[in-house]
C-alpha positions in Angstrom: 7.6 -7.9 -23.9 7.4 -7.2 -20.2 8.6 -9.8 -17.8 5.8 -11.6 -16.2 6.3 -12.7 -12.6 4.7 -15.4 -10.5 1.1 -16.2 -11.6 1.3 -14.2 -14.8 1.4 -10.9 -13.0 2.9 -8.1 -15.2 4.0 -5.2 -13.0 3.9 -2.8 -16.1 0.1 -3.3 -16.2 -0.4 -2.3 -12.5 -1.1 1.4 -12.3 -0.9 3.3 -9.0 -3.6 6.0 -9.0 -3.1 7.2 -5.4 -0.7 6.7 -2.6 -0.2 8.3 0.9 1.8 7.1 3.8 1.6 7.5 7.5 4.8 7.0 9.5 5.7 6.3 13.0 9.2 5.6 14.6 9.1 1.9 13.9 6.7 1.4 11.0 4.7 3.1 8.2 1.4 2.2 6.5 0.7 3.1 2.9 -2.8 3.4 1.6 -2.9 3.1 -2.2 -5.3 2.7 -5.0 -4.4 0.6 -7.9 -5.9 -0.6 -11.3 -4.4 -3.6 -13.0 -4.7 -3.6 -16.7 -7.2 -0.7 -16.6 -9.5 -3.0 -14.6 -11.5 -2.0 -11.4 -9.7 0.2 -9.0 -8.8 -1.5 -5.7 -7.6 -0.2 -2.3 -4.3 -1.6 -1.0 -3.0 -1.3 2.7 0.6 -2.3 3.3 3.0 -2.0 6.2 6.8 -1.7 6.3 8.9 -2.0 9.5 12.5 -1.0 10.1 15.0 -3.9 10.3 18.1 -3.9 12.5 19.9 -1.7 9.9 17.2 0.9 9.9 16.1 0.0 6.4 12.3 -0.3 5.6 11.2 -3.9 4.8 7.7 -5.3 3.9 5.7 -6.7 6.8 2.2 -8.3 7.1 -0.3 -5.5 8.0 -2.3 -7.8 10.3 -3.8 -6.0 13.3 -3.5 -2.3 13.8 -3.2 -0.1 16.9 -5.9 2.4 17.5 -3.6 5.4 16.7 -2.7 3.6 13.4 -6.4 3.3 12.6 -7.0 7.0 13.5 -4.3 8.0 11.1 -5.2 5.8 8.2 -9.0 6.4 8.1 -8.6 9.9 6.7 -6.2 8.7 4.1 -8.6 5.9 3.2 -11.4 8.5 2.7 -9.1 10.4 0.3 -8.3 7.1 -1.5 -12.1 6.4 -1.8 -12.5 9.7 -3.8 -10.0 8.2 -6.4 -12.0 5.0 -6.8 
């Protein structure tokens, strides 16, 4: 049996159907399409930033700069084709 995390989420049931990342010097944004337990496909946006050691760490996506939006929209269009 797979380990179930907080709230009964079972990572083994979460399928990544599409993923593409746009990266800058200080952050990267990933656009993904996921399906949990063969359910409805959903789009996910996530941001990672570099910490003091240069390692990528999860960060709240929050607001985006214009150049980030311009880079992410074409990737979102590709993701939409997978939904």
